[in-house]
N, C-alpha and C positions, 0 to 999 in steps of 0.2 A: 246183536248189539256189539258195537266196537268198544271194548273196554280199555283201549289205549287212550281214549279221549276222556276228558272230564265229564262226569255224569251230572255234576252240579251246574245248574244254569249260570251263565255269566251274570255278574252283578249280584248274585245271591251268595251270602256267606253262611256256611254250615259249620256249626260247632259240634264236635264229637267228644264223647267220653268213652274211653276204651279201658275195660277192667279185665285183667288176666294175671295170674300169678307167674306165668311163663314169660320171662323177659324177652326171649326170642320172638314169641308171638306178638308181644306188645310192639316190638320194632317192625316186624313184618307187616302187621295189619295197619300200623300207623303210616308206613310208607305207602301201602295200597290206598288208604284213605286220601292221602295227599295227592297221589297220582290221579285219583278220581275227582279231585277238585275241592276237597275239604281243606279249608284254610287253617282251622284251629283244632288240634287234637290234644286232649289232656289224657294222661294215662294214670292208672292206679293198679296196684298189685293185689288188692283184695277189697272186699266190700267196705271195710272200715275206712280205708284210704279214699275209696270212691265216694262215700258219704261226705267226707270232709271236703273233697274237691267239688262235689255237687252243691253242698250248702254254702261253700265259699265263693262260688261263681256268681258274679253280678249278672251275667247273661247265662241262663241255663242251657245245657246242651240240647241241640235239635235231635241228636242221634246218640244212643247209648248202645255199645256192644259189650256184652257181659258173658264171661265164662261162668259155667255153673259150679264147678268144684274148685274151691280155693281154700287155703288155710285161713283161719280167722273167721271172717264173715263171708259166706259163700254167695253164689248168685241168687239162690232162692231167698235168702235173707235180704239181699240187696233189692230184689224185686218188691218185697214187702215194704221196704223203706221208701222206694219210689212211689208206691201206692199211697202211703201215708202222706206224701208230699204232693199228691195229685199230679204226678208227672204226665204231661200230655204229648211229649215227643215220641219219636220212634225208638223201639227197642229191638235189637238183634241178639238172640241168645246163641252162644257158641260153646262147643264142647267136643272133647275127644271121645265122649261116651256114644253109645249106640243110638240110632234114630229114635227108638222107643223112649229113651230117657229125654231126648230133646222134645219130643211130642208132649210128654207129660209136663215138662217145664213150660212149654208154650201154653198149655191149658191152665197151669197155675198163674202165669202172667195174665192171661185173659180173665181169670177169676178176679185178679187184682185190678181189672179194668185198665190194664196197660195196653198200649198200641204195639203189639208184637208184629214186627214187619217180617221176620224170618227166623228160622233156626238153621244154623250152619255148622256142619261137622268140620273139625280140624283135620288137616290143615286147611285154612281158609284160602280159597282161590279168588282172584280179583273179579272174575266174571260173576260168581255167586254174590260177592259183596256188592258189586254194581247193581245186580238185580234187586237185592234187598233195599238198597238206597233209592232205587227208582220209585219205591212205594211211599217215600216221604211226601207228605202233603205240601 
């Protein structure tokens, strides 16, 4: 797969919500999403800010990328909030933690009946991000 090109089909507009307490990661992954063809990227630095962005959006995001460990409200609590709102879009879980932690988080997301597209270890590379986005319906 050539990740230098947009992964989003032309004519389709994807909205993404990126949640991470690391400002550098927000900038890096936002840039990668745009390079892959995502037109609208909203960022939040914790689950509380993400809930406000989600609830305030007239058009809900098609894709949510969420870090697991953040001060305030973490990714686990944010997943529970998404489940309460019956979020049907794609979710990508990201973390600097070991693969076992990501696997557990994925199982929790599935328990909440969320559409977990992938778990990605930090630092996120564009090829992995593109692969997870290719699973969006």
